[in-house]
mmCIF entry with sequence, helices, sheets and N, C-alpha, C, O atoms, coordinates in Angstrom:
data_MODEL
# 
_entry.id   MODEL 
# 
_entity.id                         1 
_entity.type                       polymer 
_entity.pdbx_number_of_molecules   1 
# 
_entity_poly.entity_id                      1 
_entity_poly.type                           'polypeptide(L)' 
_entity_poly.nstd_linkage                   no 
_entity_poly.nstd_monomer                   no 
_entity_poly.pdbx_seq_one_letter_code       MRIVIYEMNFAFKFSDLIVFMEQGRVVCDDAPQVLRDGNNPRVDAFLKDVSLN 
_entity_poly.pdbx_seq_one_letter_code_can   MRIVIYEMNFAFKFSDLIVFMEQGRVVCDDAPQVLRDGNNPRVDAFLKDVSLN 
_entity_poly.pdbx_strand_id                 A 
# 
loop_
_entity_poly_seq.entity_id 
_entity_poly_seq.num 
_entity_poly_seq.mon_id 
_entity_poly_seq.hetero 
1 1  MET n 
1 2  ARG n 
1 3  ILE n 
1 4  VAL n 
1 5  ILE n 
1 6  TYR n 
1 7  GLU n 
1 8  MET n 
1 9  ASN n 
1 10 PHE n 
1 11 ALA n 
1 12 PHE n 
1 13 LYS n 
1 14 PHE n 
1 15 SER n 
1 16 ASP n 
1 17 LEU n 
1 18 ILE n 
1 19 VAL n 
1 20 PHE n 
1 21 MET n 
1 22 GLU n 
1 23 GLN n 
1 24 GLY n 
1 25 ARG n 
1 26 VAL n 
1 27 VAL n 
1 28 CYS n 
1 29 ASP n 
1 30 ASP n 
1 31 ALA n 
1 32 PRO n 
1 33 GLN n 
1 34 VAL n 
1 35 LEU n 
1 36 ARG n 
1 37 ASP n 
1 38 GLY n 
1 39 ASN n 
1 40 ASN n 
1 41 PRO n 
1 42 ARG n 
1 43 VAL n 
1 44 ASP n 
1 45 ALA n 
1 46 PHE n 
1 47 LEU n 
1 48 LYS n 
1 49 ASP n 
1 50 VAL n 
1 51 SER n 
1 52 LEU n 
1 53 ASN n 
# 
_struct_asym.id          A 
_struct_asym.entity_id   1 
# 
loop_
_struct_conf.conf_type_id 
_struct_conf.id 
_struct_conf.pdbx_PDB_helix_id 
_struct_conf.beg_label_comp_id 
_struct_conf.beg_label_asym_id 
_struct_conf.beg_label_seq_id 
_struct_conf.pdbx_beg_PDB_ins_code 
_struct_conf.end_label_comp_id 
_struct_conf.end_label_asym_id 
_struct_conf.end_label_seq_id 
_struct_conf.pdbx_end_PDB_ins_code 
_struct_conf.beg_auth_comp_id 
_struct_conf.beg_auth_asym_id 
_struct_conf.beg_auth_seq_id 
_struct_conf.end_auth_comp_id 
_struct_conf.end_auth_asym_id 
_struct_conf.end_auth_seq_id 
_struct_conf.pdbx_PDB_helix_class 
_struct_conf.details 
_struct_conf.pdbx_PDB_helix_length 
HELX_P HELX_P1 AA1 MET A 8  ? PHE A 14 ? MET A 8  PHE A 14 1 ? 7 
HELX_P HELX_P2 AA2 PRO A 32 ? ARG A 36 ? PRO A 32 ARG A 36 1 ? 5 
HELX_P HELX_P3 AA3 PRO A 41 ? LEU A 47 ? PRO A 41 LEU A 47 1 ? 7 
# 
_struct_conf_type.id          HELX_P 
_struct_conf_type.criteria    ? 
_struct_conf_type.reference   ? 
# 
_struct_sheet.id               AA1 
_struct_sheet.type             ? 
_struct_sheet.number_strands   2 
_struct_sheet.details          ? 
# 
_struct_sheet_order.sheet_id     AA1 
_struct_sheet_order.range_id_1   1 
_struct_sheet_order.range_id_2   2 
_struct_sheet_order.offset       ? 
_struct_sheet_order.sense        anti-parallel 
# 
loop_
_struct_sheet_range.sheet_id 
_struct_sheet_range.id 
_struct_sheet_range.beg_label_comp_id 
_struct_sheet_range.beg_label_asym_id 
_struct_sheet_range.beg_label_seq_id 
_struct_sheet_range.pdbx_beg_PDB_ins_code 
_struct_sheet_range.end_label_comp_id 
_struct_sheet_range.end_label_asym_id 
_struct_sheet_range.end_label_seq_id 
_struct_sheet_range.pdbx_end_PDB_ins_code 
_struct_sheet_range.beg_auth_comp_id 
_struct_sheet_range.beg_auth_asym_id 
_struct_sheet_range.beg_auth_seq_id 
_struct_sheet_range.end_auth_comp_id 
_struct_sheet_range.end_auth_asym_id 
_struct_sheet_range.end_auth_seq_id 
AA1 1 ILE A 18 ? GLU A 22 ? ILE A 18 GLU A 22 
AA1 2 ARG A 25 ? ASP A 30 ? ARG A 25 ASP A 30 
# 
loop_
_atom_site.group_PDB 
_atom_site.id 
_atom_site.type_symbol 
_atom_site.label_atom_id 
_atom_site.label_alt_id 
_atom_site.label_comp_id 
_atom_site.label_asym_id 
_atom_site.label_entity_id 
_atom_site.label_seq_id 
_atom_site.pdbx_PDB_ins_code 
_atom_site.Cartn_x 
_atom_site.Cartn_y 
_atom_site.Cartn_z 
_atom_site.occupancy 
_atom_site.B_iso_or_equiv 
_atom_site.pdbx_formal_charge 
_atom_site.auth_seq_id 
_atom_site.auth_comp_id 
_atom_site.auth_asym_id 
_atom_site.auth_atom_id 
_atom_site.pdbx_PDB_model_num 
ATOM 1   N N  . MET A 1 1  ? 208.678 44.633 177.694 1.00 0.00 ? 1  MET A N  1 
ATOM 2   C CA . MET A 1 1  ? 207.445 44.106 177.263 1.00 0.00 ? 1  MET A CA 1 
ATOM 3   C C  . MET A 1 1  ? 206.885 43.367 178.421 1.00 0.00 ? 1  MET A C  1 
ATOM 4   O O  . MET A 1 1  ? 207.613 42.734 179.185 1.00 0.00 ? 1  MET A O  1 
ATOM 5   N N  . ARG A 1 2  ? 205.530 43.445 178.564 1.00 0.00 ? 2  ARG A N  1 
ATOM 6   C CA . ARG A 1 2  ? 204.703 42.659 179.700 1.00 0.00 ? 2  ARG A CA 1 
ATOM 7   C C  . ARG A 1 2  ? 203.981 41.658 178.889 1.00 0.00 ? 2  ARG A C  1 
ATOM 8   O O  . ARG A 1 2  ? 203.563 41.903 177.758 1.00 0.00 ? 2  ARG A O  1 
ATOM 9   N N  . ILE A 1 3  ? 203.843 40.519 179.492 1.00 0.00 ? 3  ILE A N  1 
ATOM 10  C CA . ILE A 1 3  ? 202.853 39.419 179.020 1.00 0.00 ? 3  ILE A CA 1 
ATOM 11  C C  . ILE A 1 3  ? 202.246 38.887 180.245 1.00 0.00 ? 3  ILE A C  1 
ATOM 12  O O  . ILE A 1 3  ? 202.806 38.933 181.341 1.00 0.00 ? 3  ILE A O  1 
ATOM 13  N N  . VAL A 1 4  ? 201.061 38.370 180.028 1.00 0.00 ? 4  VAL A N  1 
ATOM 14  C CA . VAL A 1 4  ? 200.367 37.589 181.043 1.00 0.00 ? 4  VAL A CA 1 
ATOM 15  C C  . VAL A 1 4  ? 200.318 36.158 180.502 1.00 0.00 ? 4  VAL A C  1 
ATOM 16  O O  . VAL A 1 4  ? 199.816 35.888 179.411 1.00 0.00 ? 4  VAL A O  1 
ATOM 17  N N  . ILE A 1 5  ? 200.913 35.179 181.393 1.00 0.00 ? 5  ILE A N  1 
ATOM 18  C CA . ILE A 1 5  ? 201.083 33.883 180.959 1.00 0.00 ? 5  ILE A CA 1 
ATOM 19  C C  . ILE A 1 5  ? 200.749 33.019 182.150 1.00 0.00 ? 5  ILE A C  1 
ATOM 20  O O  . ILE A 1 5  ? 200.935 33.396 183.307 1.00 0.00 ? 5  ILE A O  1 
ATOM 21  N N  . TYR A 1 6  ? 200.203 31.737 181.790 1.00 0.00 ? 6  TYR A N  1 
ATOM 22  C CA . TYR A 1 6  ? 200.027 30.792 182.922 1.00 0.00 ? 6  TYR A CA 1 
ATOM 23  C C  . TYR A 1 6  ? 200.939 29.671 182.714 1.00 0.00 ? 6  TYR A C  1 
ATOM 24  O O  . TYR A 1 6  ? 200.821 28.690 183.448 1.00 0.00 ? 6  TYR A O  1 
ATOM 25  N N  . GLU A 1 7  ? 201.847 29.695 181.793 1.00 0.00 ? 7  GLU A N  1 
ATOM 26  C CA . GLU A 1 7  ? 202.701 28.566 181.642 1.00 0.00 ? 7  GLU A CA 1 
ATOM 27  C C  . GLU A 1 7  ? 204.031 28.980 182.443 1.00 0.00 ? 7  GLU A C  1 
ATOM 28  O O  . GLU A 1 7  ? 204.805 29.818 181.981 1.00 0.00 ? 7  GLU A O  1 
ATOM 29  N N  . MET A 1 8  ? 204.242 28.353 183.649 1.00 0.00 ? 8  MET A N  1 
ATOM 30  C CA . MET A 1 8  ? 205.155 28.836 184.533 1.00 0.00 ? 8  MET A CA 1 
ATOM 31  C C  . MET A 1 8  ? 206.643 28.403 184.005 1.00 0.00 ? 8  MET A C  1 
ATOM 32  O O  . MET A 1 8  ? 207.562 29.181 184.262 1.00 0.00 ? 8  MET A O  1 
ATOM 33  N N  . ASN A 1 9  ? 206.877 27.418 183.409 1.00 0.00 ? 9  ASN A N  1 
ATOM 34  C CA . ASN A 1 9  ? 208.157 27.203 182.805 1.00 0.00 ? 9  ASN A CA 1 
ATOM 35  C C  . ASN A 1 9  ? 208.610 28.209 181.891 1.00 0.00 ? 9  ASN A C  1 
ATOM 36  O O  . ASN A 1 9  ? 209.774 28.600 181.976 1.00 0.00 ? 9  ASN A O  1 
ATOM 37  N N  . PHE A 1 10 ? 207.789 28.703 180.977 1.00 0.00 ? 10 PHE A N  1 
ATOM 38  C CA . PHE A 1 10 ? 208.044 29.791 180.119 1.00 0.00 ? 10 PHE A CA 1 
ATOM 39  C C  . PHE A 1 10 ? 208.409 31.005 180.812 1.00 0.00 ? 10 PHE A C  1 
ATOM 40  O O  . PHE A 1 10 ? 209.415 31.653 180.522 1.00 0.00 ? 10 PHE A O  1 
ATOM 41  N N  . ALA A 1 11 ? 207.560 31.330 181.769 1.00 0.00 ? 11 ALA A N  1 
ATOM 42  C CA . ALA A 1 11 ? 207.806 32.606 182.688 1.00 0.00 ? 11 ALA A CA 1 
ATOM 43  C C  . ALA A 1 11 ? 209.096 32.536 183.374 1.00 0.00 ? 11 ALA A C  1 
ATOM 44  O O  . ALA A 1 11 ? 209.808 33.539 183.423 1.00 0.00 ? 11 ALA A O  1 
ATOM 45  N N  . PHE A 1 12 ? 209.443 31.460 183.892 1.00 0.00 ? 12 PHE A N  1 
ATOM 46  C CA . PHE A 1 12 ? 210.661 31.277 184.687 1.00 0.00 ? 12 PHE A CA 1 
ATOM 47  C C  . PHE A 1 12 ? 212.022 31.273 183.786 1.00 0.00 ? 12 PHE A C  1 
ATOM 48  O O  . PHE A 1 12 ? 213.086 31.704 184.231 1.00 0.00 ? 12 PHE A O  1 
ATOM 49  N N  . LYS A 1 13 ? 211.884 30.776 182.560 1.00 0.00 ? 13 LYS A N  1 
ATOM 50  C CA . LYS A 1 13 ? 212.888 30.629 181.653 1.00 0.00 ? 13 LYS A CA 1 
ATOM 51  C C  . LYS A 1 13 ? 213.160 31.991 180.966 1.00 0.00 ? 13 LYS A C  1 
ATOM 52  O O  . LYS A 1 13 ? 214.325 32.362 180.826 1.00 0.00 ? 13 LYS A O  1 
ATOM 53  N N  . PHE A 1 14 ? 212.109 32.759 180.526 1.00 0.00 ? 14 PHE A N  1 
ATOM 54  C CA . PHE A 1 14 ? 212.536 33.903 179.792 1.00 0.00 ? 14 PHE A CA 1 
ATOM 55  C C  . PHE A 1 14 ? 212.246 35.221 180.427 1.00 0.00 ? 14 PHE A C  1 
ATOM 56  O O  . PHE A 1 14 ? 212.370 36.238 179.745 1.00 0.00 ? 14 PHE A O  1 
ATOM 57  N N  . SER A 1 15 ? 211.862 35.293 181.705 1.00 0.00 ? 15 SER A N  1 
ATOM 58  C CA . SER A 1 15 ? 211.530 36.606 182.261 1.00 0.00 ? 15 SER A CA 1 
ATOM 59  C C  . SER A 1 15 ? 212.593 37.165 183.179 1.00 0.00 ? 15 SER A C  1 
ATOM 60  O O  . SER A 1 15 ? 213.285 36.393 183.842 1.00 0.00 ? 15 SER A O  1 
ATOM 61  N N  . ASP A 1 16 ? 212.743 38.399 183.241 1.00 0.00 ? 16 ASP A N  1 
ATOM 62  C CA . ASP A 1 16 ? 213.746 39.015 184.140 1.00 0.00 ? 16 ASP A CA 1 
ATOM 63  C C  . ASP A 1 16 ? 212.848 39.288 185.615 1.00 0.00 ? 16 ASP A C  1 
ATOM 64  O O  . ASP A 1 16 ? 213.370 39.254 186.730 1.00 0.00 ? 16 ASP A O  1 
ATOM 65  N N  . LEU A 1 17 ? 211.671 39.511 185.402 1.00 0.00 ? 17 LEU A N  1 
ATOM 66  C CA . LEU A 1 17 ? 210.792 39.853 186.647 1.00 0.00 ? 17 LEU A CA 1 
ATOM 67  C C  . LEU A 1 17 ? 209.527 39.125 186.486 1.00 0.00 ? 17 LEU A C  1 
ATOM 68  O O  . LEU A 1 17 ? 208.931 39.199 185.412 1.00 0.00 ? 17 LEU A O  1 
ATOM 69  N N  . ILE A 1 18 ? 209.079 38.448 187.432 1.00 0.00 ? 18 ILE A N  1 
ATOM 70  C CA . ILE A 1 18 ? 207.744 37.888 187.581 1.00 0.00 ? 18 ILE A CA 1 
ATOM 71  C C  . ILE A 1 18 ? 206.859 38.500 188.675 1.00 0.00 ? 18 ILE A C  1 
ATOM 72  O O  . ILE A 1 18 ? 207.237 38.593 189.842 1.00 0.00 ? 18 ILE A O  1 
ATOM 73  N N  . VAL A 1 19 ? 205.666 38.910 188.237 1.00 0.00 ? 19 VAL A N  1 
ATOM 74  C CA . VAL A 1 19 ? 204.760 39.443 189.122 1.00 0.00 ? 19 VAL A CA 1 
ATOM 75  C C  . VAL A 1 19 ? 203.650 38.401 189.469 1.00 0.00 ? 19 VAL A C  1 
ATOM 76  O O  . VAL A 1 19 ? 202.880 38.000 188.596 1.00 0.00 ? 19 VAL A O  1 
ATOM 77  N N  . PHE A 1 20 ? 203.586 37.976 190.748 1.00 0.00 ? 20 PHE A N  1 
ATOM 78  C CA . PHE A 1 20 ? 202.598 37.076 191.118 1.00 0.00 ? 20 PHE A CA 1 
ATOM 79  C C  . PHE A 1 20 ? 201.487 37.732 191.878 1.00 0.00 ? 20 PHE A C  1 
ATOM 80  O O  . PHE A 1 20 ? 201.607 38.376 192.920 1.00 0.00 ? 20 PHE A O  1 
ATOM 81  N N  . MET A 1 21 ? 200.301 37.459 191.157 1.00 0.00 ? 21 MET A N  1 
ATOM 82  C CA . MET A 1 21 ? 199.027 38.154 191.758 1.00 0.00 ? 21 MET A CA 1 
ATOM 83  C C  . MET A 1 21 ? 198.110 37.149 192.136 1.00 0.00 ? 21 MET A C  1 
ATOM 84  O O  . MET A 1 21 ? 198.098 36.032 191.618 1.00 0.00 ? 21 MET A O  1 
ATOM 85  N N  . GLU A 1 22 ? 197.285 37.549 193.095 1.00 0.00 ? 22 GLU A N  1 
ATOM 86  C CA . GLU A 1 22 ? 196.167 36.803 193.652 1.00 0.00 ? 22 GLU A CA 1 
ATOM 87  C C  . GLU A 1 22 ? 194.946 37.684 193.867 1.00 0.00 ? 22 GLU A C  1 
ATOM 88  O O  . GLU A 1 22 ? 195.074 38.741 194.485 1.00 0.00 ? 22 GLU A O  1 
ATOM 89  N N  . GLN A 1 23 ? 193.876 37.333 193.432 1.00 0.00 ? 23 GLN A N  1 
ATOM 90  C CA . GLN A 1 23 ? 192.751 38.123 193.650 1.00 0.00 ? 23 GLN A CA 1 
ATOM 91  C C  . GLN A 1 23 ? 192.773 39.569 193.409 1.00 0.00 ? 23 GLN A C  1 
ATOM 92  O O  . GLN A 1 23 ? 192.216 40.381 194.147 1.00 0.00 ? 23 GLN A O  1 
ATOM 93  N N  . GLY A 1 24 ? 193.521 39.903 192.211 1.00 0.00 ? 24 GLY A N  1 
ATOM 94  C CA . GLY A 1 24 ? 193.758 41.183 191.758 1.00 0.00 ? 24 GLY A CA 1 
ATOM 95  C C  . GLY A 1 24 ? 194.783 42.085 192.518 1.00 0.00 ? 24 GLY A C  1 
ATOM 96  O O  . GLY A 1 24 ? 194.900 43.271 192.213 1.00 0.00 ? 24 GLY A O  1 
ATOM 97  N N  . ARG A 1 25 ? 195.542 41.498 193.534 1.00 0.00 ? 25 ARG A N  1 
ATOM 98  C CA . ARG A 1 25 ? 196.511 41.991 194.143 1.00 0.00 ? 25 ARG A CA 1 
ATOM 99  C C  . ARG A 1 25 ? 197.934 41.523 193.811 1.00 0.00 ? 25 ARG A C  1 
ATOM 100 O O  . ARG A 1 25 ? 198.133 40.346 193.513 1.00 0.00 ? 25 ARG A O  1 
ATOM 101 N N  . VAL A 1 26 ? 198.821 42.330 193.851 1.00 0.00 ? 26 VAL A N  1 
ATOM 102 C CA . VAL A 1 26 ? 200.265 41.862 193.751 1.00 0.00 ? 26 VAL A CA 1 
ATOM 103 C C  . VAL A 1 26 ? 200.777 41.286 195.081 1.00 0.00 ? 26 VAL A C  1 
ATOM 104 O O  . VAL A 1 26 ? 200.922 41.973 196.092 1.00 0.00 ? 26 VAL A O  1 
ATOM 105 N N  . VAL A 1 27 ? 201.048 39.926 194.997 1.00 0.00 ? 27 VAL A N  1 
ATOM 106 C CA . VAL A 1 27 ? 201.569 39.193 196.189 1.00 0.00 ? 27 VAL A CA 1 
ATOM 107 C C  . VAL A 1 27 ? 203.089 39.484 196.341 1.00 0.00 ? 27 VAL A C  1 
ATOM 108 O O  . VAL A 1 27 ? 203.579 39.811 197.422 1.00 0.00 ? 27 VAL A O  1 
ATOM 109 N N  . CYS A 1 28 ? 203.769 39.352 195.249 1.00 0.00 ? 28 CYS A N  1 
ATOM 110 C CA . CYS A 1 28 ? 205.136 39.703 195.191 1.00 0.00 ? 28 CYS A CA 1 
ATOM 111 C C  . CYS A 1 28 ? 205.594 39.841 193.757 1.00 0.00 ? 28 CYS A C  1 
ATOM 112 O O  . CYS A 1 28 ? 205.011 39.263 192.840 1.00 0.00 ? 28 CYS A O  1 
ATOM 113 N N  . ASP A 1 29 ? 206.679 40.639 193.574 1.00 0.00 ? 29 ASP A N  1 
ATOM 114 C CA . ASP A 1 29 ? 207.410 40.809 192.176 1.00 0.00 ? 29 ASP A CA 1 
ATOM 115 C C  . ASP A 1 29 ? 208.903 40.665 192.469 1.00 0.00 ? 29 ASP A C  1 
ATOM 116 O O  . ASP A 1 29 ? 209.495 41.386 193.272 1.00 0.00 ? 29 ASP A O  1 
ATOM 117 N N  . ASP A 1 30 ? 209.404 39.799 191.846 1.00 0.00 ? 30 ASP A N  1 
ATOM 118 C CA . ASP A 1 30 ? 210.887 39.645 192.062 1.00 0.00 ? 30 ASP A CA 1 
ATOM 119 C C  . ASP A 1 30 ? 211.489 38.729 190.713 1.00 0.00 ? 30 ASP A C  1 
ATOM 120 O O  . ASP A 1 30 ? 210.777 38.253 189.828 1.00 0.00 ? 30 ASP A O  1 
ATOM 121 N N  . ALA A 1 31 ? 212.836 38.627 190.795 1.00 0.00 ? 31 ALA A N  1 
ATOM 122 C CA . ALA A 1 31 ? 213.453 37.776 189.796 1.00 0.00 ? 31 ALA A CA 1 
ATOM 123 C C  . ALA A 1 31 ? 212.992 36.438 189.986 1.00 0.00 ? 31 ALA A C  1 
ATOM 124 O O  . ALA A 1 31 ? 212.559 35.997 191.050 1.00 0.00 ? 31 ALA A O  1 
ATOM 125 N N  . PRO A 1 32 ? 213.110 35.759 188.824 1.00 0.00 ? 32 PRO A N  1 
ATOM 126 C CA . PRO A 1 32 ? 212.614 34.196 188.833 1.00 0.00 ? 32 PRO A CA 1 
ATOM 127 C C  . PRO A 1 32 ? 213.466 33.529 189.913 1.00 0.00 ? 32 PRO A C  1 
ATOM 128 O O  . PRO A 1 32 ? 212.871 32.861 190.759 1.00 0.00 ? 32 PRO A O  1 
ATOM 129 N N  . GLN A 1 33 ? 214.717 33.631 189.971 1.00 0.00 ? 33 GLN A N  1 
ATOM 130 C CA . GLN A 1 33 ? 215.443 32.851 190.911 1.00 0.00 ? 33 GLN A CA 1 
ATOM 131 C C  . GLN A 1 33 ? 215.061 33.135 192.413 1.00 0.00 ? 33 GLN A C  1 
ATOM 132 O O  . GLN A 1 33 ? 215.037 32.239 193.258 1.00 0.00 ? 33 GLN A O  1 
ATOM 133 N N  . VAL A 1 34 ? 214.784 34.362 192.658 1.00 0.00 ? 34 VAL A N  1 
ATOM 134 C CA . VAL A 1 34 ? 214.347 34.696 194.029 1.00 0.00 ? 34 VAL A CA 1 
ATOM 135 C C  . VAL A 1 34 ? 212.983 33.972 194.410 1.00 0.00 ? 34 VAL A C  1 
ATOM 136 O O  . VAL A 1 34 ? 212.768 33.524 195.536 1.00 0.00 ? 34 VAL A O  1 
ATOM 137 N N  . LEU A 1 35 ? 212.154 33.911 193.430 1.00 0.00 ? 35 LEU A N  1 
ATOM 138 C CA . LEU A 1 35 ? 210.848 33.278 193.709 1.00 0.00 ? 35 LEU A CA 1 
ATOM 139 C C  . LEU A 1 35 ? 211.032 31.760 193.930 1.00 0.00 ? 35 LEU A C  1 
ATOM 140 O O  . LEU A 1 35 ? 210.283 31.130 194.677 1.00 0.00 ? 35 LEU A O  1 
ATOM 141 N N  . ARG A 1 36 ? 212.160 31.138 193.186 1.00 0.00 ? 36 ARG A N  1 
ATOM 142 C CA . ARG A 1 36 ? 212.356 29.776 193.303 1.00 0.00 ? 36 ARG A CA 1 
ATOM 143 C C  . ARG A 1 36 ? 212.988 29.358 194.645 1.00 0.00 ? 36 ARG A C  1 
ATOM 144 O O  . ARG A 1 36 ? 212.832 28.248 195.154 1.00 0.00 ? 36 ARG A O  1 
ATOM 145 N N  . ASP A 1 37 ? 213.708 30.348 195.156 1.00 0.00 ? 37 ASP A N  1 
ATOM 146 C CA . ASP A 1 37 ? 214.367 30.219 196.426 1.00 0.00 ? 37 ASP A CA 1 
ATOM 147 C C  . ASP A 1 37 ? 213.482 30.039 197.606 1.00 0.00 ? 37 ASP A C  1 
ATOM 148 O O  . ASP A 1 37 ? 213.980 29.652 198.663 1.00 0.00 ? 37 ASP A O  1 
ATOM 149 N N  . GLY A 1 38 ? 212.104 30.309 197.506 1.00 0.00 ? 38 GLY A N  1 
ATOM 150 C CA . GLY A 1 38 ? 211.202 30.147 198.602 1.00 0.00 ? 38 GLY A CA 1 
ATOM 151 C C  . GLY A 1 38 ? 211.106 31.099 199.635 1.00 0.00 ? 38 GLY A C  1 
ATOM 152 O O  . GLY A 1 38 ? 211.115 30.669 200.789 1.00 0.00 ? 38 GLY A O  1 
ATOM 153 N N  . ASN A 1 39 ? 211.009 32.386 199.428 1.00 0.00 ? 39 ASN A N  1 
ATOM 154 C CA . ASN A 1 39 ? 210.964 33.353 200.370 1.00 0.00 ? 39 ASN A CA 1 
ATOM 155 C C  . ASN A 1 39 ? 209.556 33.837 200.687 1.00 0.00 ? 39 ASN A C  1 
ATOM 156 O O  . ASN A 1 39 ? 209.317 34.628 201.599 1.00 0.00 ? 39 ASN A O  1 
ATOM 157 N N  . ASN A 1 40 ? 208.656 33.324 199.893 1.00 0.00 ? 40 ASN A N  1 
ATOM 158 C CA . ASN A 1 40 ? 207.193 33.859 200.094 1.00 0.00 ? 40 ASN A CA 1 
ATOM 159 C C  . ASN A 1 40 ? 206.289 32.538 200.232 1.00 0.00 ? 40 ASN A C  1 
ATOM 160 O O  . ASN A 1 40 ? 206.200 31.687 199.347 1.00 0.00 ? 40 ASN A O  1 
ATOM 161 N N  . PRO A 1 41 ? 205.696 32.496 201.349 1.00 0.00 ? 41 PRO A N  1 
ATOM 162 C CA . PRO A 1 41 ? 204.828 31.238 201.606 1.00 0.00 ? 41 PRO A CA 1 
ATOM 163 C C  . PRO A 1 41 ? 203.753 30.982 200.518 1.00 0.00 ? 41 PRO A C  1 
ATOM 164 O O  . PRO A 1 41 ? 203.555 29.854 200.066 1.00 0.00 ? 41 PRO A O  1 
ATOM 165 N N  . ARG A 1 42 ? 203.090 32.046 200.133 1.00 0.00 ? 42 ARG A N  1 
ATOM 166 C CA . ARG A 1 42 ? 201.971 31.834 199.165 1.00 0.00 ? 42 ARG A CA 1 
ATOM 167 C C  . ARG A 1 42 ? 202.621 31.462 197.676 1.00 0.00 ? 42 ARG A C  1 
ATOM 168 O O  . ARG A 1 42 ? 202.076 30.633 196.947 1.00 0.00 ? 42 ARG A O  1 
ATOM 169 N N  . VAL A 1 43 ? 203.695 32.075 197.347 1.00 0.00 ? 43 VAL A N  1 
ATOM 170 C CA . VAL A 1 43 ? 204.243 31.490 196.132 1.00 0.00 ? 43 VAL A CA 1 
ATOM 171 C C  . VAL A 1 43 ? 204.693 30.105 196.272 1.00 0.00 ? 43 VAL A C  1 
ATOM 172 O O  . VAL A 1 43 ? 204.435 29.274 195.400 1.00 0.00 ? 43 VAL A O  1 
ATOM 173 N N  . ASP A 1 44 ? 205.370 29.811 197.353 1.00 0.00 ? 44 ASP A N  1 
ATOM 174 C CA . ASP A 1 44 ? 205.745 28.323 197.666 1.00 0.00 ? 44 ASP A CA 1 
ATOM 175 C C  . ASP A 1 44 ? 204.667 27.523 197.345 1.00 0.00 ? 44 ASP A C  1 
ATOM 176 O O  . ASP A 1 44 ? 204.766 26.625 196.508 1.00 0.00 ? 44 ASP A O  1 
ATOM 177 N N  . ALA A 1 45 ? 203.454 27.818 198.050 1.00 0.00 ? 45 ALA A N  1 
ATOM 178 C CA . ALA A 1 45 ? 202.357 26.917 198.024 1.00 0.00 ? 45 ALA A CA 1 
ATOM 179 C C  . ALA A 1 45 ? 201.780 26.796 196.627 1.00 0.00 ? 45 ALA A C  1 
ATOM 180 O O  . ALA A 1 45 ? 201.311 25.701 196.319 1.00 0.00 ? 45 ALA A O  1 
ATOM 181 N N  . PHE A 1 46 ? 201.756 27.781 195.744 1.00 0.00 ? 46 PHE A N  1 
ATOM 182 C CA . PHE A 1 46 ? 201.373 27.720 194.381 1.00 0.00 ? 46 PHE A CA 1 
ATOM 183 C C  . PHE A 1 46 ? 202.361 26.843 193.543 1.00 0.00 ? 46 PHE A C  1 
ATOM 184 O O  . PHE A 1 46 ? 201.900 26.036 192.735 1.00 0.00 ? 46 PHE A O  1 
ATOM 185 N N  . LEU A 1 47 ? 203.733 26.985 193.720 1.00 0.00 ? 47 LEU A N  1 
ATOM 186 C CA . LEU A 1 47 ? 204.766 26.361 192.904 1.00 0.00 ? 47 LEU A CA 1 
ATOM 187 C C  . LEU A 1 47 ? 204.920 24.874 193.409 1.00 0.00 ? 47 LEU A C  1 
ATOM 188 O O  . LEU A 1 47 ? 205.521 24.114 192.649 1.00 0.00 ? 47 LEU A O  1 
ATOM 189 N N  . LYS A 1 48 ? 204.478 24.403 194.522 1.00 0.00 ? 48 LYS A N  1 
ATOM 190 C CA . LYS A 1 48 ? 204.814 23.138 195.036 1.00 0.00 ? 48 LYS A CA 1 
ATOM 191 C C  . LYS A 1 48 ? 204.330 22.013 194.033 1.00 0.00 ? 48 LYS A C  1 
ATOM 192 O O  . LYS A 1 48 ? 204.922 20.934 193.988 1.00 0.00 ? 48 LYS A O  1 
ATOM 193 N N  . ASP A 1 49 ? 203.304 22.273 193.277 1.00 0.00 ? 49 ASP A N  1 
ATOM 194 C CA . ASP A 1 49 ? 202.638 21.322 192.416 1.00 0.00 ? 49 ASP A CA 1 
ATOM 195 C C  . ASP A 1 49 ? 203.119 21.686 190.957 1.00 0.00 ? 49 ASP A C  1 
ATOM 196 O O  . ASP A 1 49 ? 202.635 21.053 190.019 1.00 0.00 ? 49 ASP A O  1 
ATOM 197 N N  . VAL A 1 50 ? 204.009 22.633 190.733 1.00 0.00 ? 50 VAL A N  1 
ATOM 198 C CA . VAL A 1 50 ? 204.590 22.921 189.416 1.00 0.00 ? 50 VAL A CA 1 
ATOM 199 C C  . VAL A 1 50 ? 205.969 22.334 189.219 1.00 0.00 ? 50 VAL A C  1 
ATOM 200 O O  . VAL A 1 50 ? 206.845 22.461 190.074 1.00 0.00 ? 50 VAL A O  1 
ATOM 201 N N  . SER A 1 51 ? 206.157 21.661 188.030 1.00 0.00 ? 51 SER A N  1 
ATOM 202 C CA . SER A 1 51 ? 207.445 21.098 187.663 1.00 0.00 ? 51 SER A CA 1 
ATOM 203 C C  . SER A 1 51 ? 208.250 22.063 186.892 1.00 0.00 ? 51 SER A C  1 
ATOM 204 O O  . SER A 1 51 ? 208.046 22.184 185.684 1.00 0.00 ? 51 SER A O  1 
ATOM 205 N N  . LEU A 1 52 ? 209.253 22.839 187.567 1.00 0.00 ? 52 LEU A N  1 
ATOM 206 C CA . LEU A 1 52 ? 209.915 23.746 186.800 1.00 0.00 ? 52 LEU A CA 1 
ATOM 207 C C  . LEU A 1 52 ? 211.263 23.117 186.220 1.00 0.00 ? 52 LEU A C  1 
ATOM 208 O O  . LEU A 1 52 ? 212.080 22.468 186.873 1.00 0.00 ? 52 LEU A O  1 
ATOM 209 N N  . ASN A 1 53 ? 211.328 23.409 184.983 1.00 0.00 ? 53 ASN A N  1 
ATOM 210 C CA . ASN A 1 53 ? 212.610 22.832 184.372 1.00 0.00 ? 53 ASN A CA 1 
ATOM 211 C C  . ASN A 1 53 ? 213.800 23.717 184.611 1.00 0.00 ? 53 ASN A C  1 
ATOM 212 O O  . ASN A 1 53 ? 214.908 23.392 184.182 1.00 0.00 ? 53 ASN A O  1 
# 
């Protein structure tokens, strides 16, 4: 199933794969834990102001 959601806590809690897009392009697609580990500067910049539970 694919869903588009802007609620990051929901996405990180229930997803097996997260696709991060910017300006219509895929920046990265990976498992939630990989995105949390901080391997992509653009994703890190986006998540710095997000409080993930």
